N, C-alpha and C positions, 0 to 999 in steps of 0.2 A: 734585370735590366742592366745592360752594359753601359758604363759611363765613358764618355770621351772627353779628354782634356786637351785644350788647345794652349799652346805656349805662345805668348805674345812677346815679340822682340821689337823694341822701339827701333824704327828704321833710322839710319844715319842721315842726318840733315847737315847741310853746309853750316859752317860757322863763319863769323866775320872776323877780320883782322884789320886793324887800322894801319894807315901808312906809317905812323910812328913806330908801331910794333914791328912792321915789316922792315923798315929801315934799320932799326936797332938790331934785328936778327941778321940782316945783310952786313952791317958794319962789324958784327961779331964774327963774321966769316962762316956762318952756318951754311951748310950745303942744303939748298932749298930746291924743290921742284916748283919752279915759278913759271907760269904760263901767261902770256899776253894774248888776249883774244880780240884785239883790235885789228883793223885792216892794215895792210902793208904800208900805205902812205902815212898813217898815224904813227906806226912804229918807226918809220924813217925820220919823222919830225922830232920825236923824243921817245927814248926807251930807257929802261933800267936794267937791260941785259937779260930779260926773260926770254923763254922760247916762244917764238911767234907761232900761234895757231889761230888764225882768224875764225870768227864765229861760224862762218860757213862750214868749216871742218867739223864743228860740233853738230851742226844741223844736218849734215850729210853723213854723220857717223864715221868720219875719216880720222879715227883715233888710235890706229895701230901703234903709233909712236909712244903713246902713254898708257896703254892697257896694262902694262907691267907694273904700274904704280898704284893699282887698286888698294893695296894695303898700306900705302905711304901717304904722308901729307902732301896734298897738291894745292898750291896757292895760285889763284887766278885773278888777273886784273884786266881792266879795260879803261876806257876814258873816265867813266863816272861811277862804275860799280853795278850798272844795270845788266849789260851783256855778260859780265863775268858772273853775276848771280845766276843768270839763266844757264850758263855753261856749267856751274857747280851743280845745279839741280839735275842737269842732264847726266853728269857723271855719277851723281848719287843714285839715279835710277838704274845705272849700269853696274852698280855694286861697289863704287868707290866708297871707302870708309872714312876718309878724312879730308874733305874739301873745305877750302877757306876762300871766301870772297873778300877782296880788298875794298873796303868801304870808301867811297869817294873817288876811287881810281886815280888815274894820273892827273886829273884836275886838282884833287886834294894834295897829291904829292908835290906838284909844281907850286901850288899856293904856299905850302909849308917849307919846301926845300929848294925851290927854284929848279934849275936844270941839273942839280947834282944827283949822283946815284948813291 
């Protein structure tokens, strides 16, 4: 009887990053792949300099601009952490290996740091 062995590889799942961790890394001058998945009007009101890619771009798979980042860390934020969590999961399903969701989003950022980047 021939035996068949299956290799199980744990899929990559998004991780979380706090606004404090993100700000510390930004303040240290790290080059980050930071994406804001809010709507343009939200971005216009307040942003921290991330690349704007509204959630609709994720839902319609209009992701050509970031497909080259599959092997790099990609940090995504939104208003509260909900949409960005969904965006991370979508990227994970497409083979991205290191997505991070900003917990609490810009609401948490503004509560802790006000309007500063």
